[in-house]
N, C-alpha and C positions, 0 to 999 in steps of 0.2 A: 465742693460745689459741682464740680461737673463728674465726677462721681456718682452723688444723691443725683443728678438731672439725670443722668444715663440706667441708674437702678429704677430710678423713679418711672419712666418712656418708657423700656420697655431697647432703648434703644443702645448700637456699636459706635463707639468711638473709633473716629476711622483716621481720627491725627497721632500718633503716638507720644507720648506722654513722660515724663517723669515723673511719677509719688512721691519721689523722696527732693525735688527739687521746691525753690520759696521764690519765688519770685512775685511782684501785685500786678505782671499782666498776663493773661491765658487767652489764646485764641484755640479755638476745637471749631471741625469737622462732624458733625454724630450724621446716623444711617438709620432709617428705620424700613423696613414691608407691612404694611396692612395684611389684613388674612383679605383683601379682595386683591391681593398682591399690588397696589400702590405702595410709591415709590416714597418717602422724602427727605430732603436734604435738612439740617437744621447748623446753622452757624451762631456759633457761638465766641461773642469777644470781650471781656470781663476784666475790671482792672478793681483793684481793694486802696482805696484811699487813704491817705498818706494824715490821714484827723484822725488814730486808734479807734474812731464808734467798730470797727470793722467790719462797714459798711461797703457795698461792690454795687460798681456803675458797669456800663455796657449793655450789649443789647444784643437778644437775642430774633434770627432772622432763617424763617421758615418756606422753605421751599418746594413746589408739590407741583404735578400739572392738572393735579382737582386740587377743587377747595376744601371740598369735604374734608381732605387728611391732613390740612393746614389749619382748617377752624380745629376740628376737634386735637393737635396736636398744640397747638395753641394753649385751650383754655387747660388741657392734662398740665402741660407746662406750669402758666400762674399760677392751678390750682398746687402747684406742688411747692411753689415759688412761696407762697401764704402759708400756705402750710398743714392746706388740710389733706385729708386725704380720700381716695373716695373708695 
């Protein structure tokens, strides 16, 4: 999940993680800089449910100084999660 979000949004992961480690909880910080020099920090917290449906629950929080980059990044993450490609 994390690799999919990182590659789809062109962000870099600031939190070191072992891809071979299997667990039910993930927390990571992602960073991006726009072409206009605006910074954005994304906090991802996800938990895999135990009901064998493969569903994930959690949140993604976007922080930036300007509202524009936060809104466009949020729209991009939402479309990636729903499976739409742009």
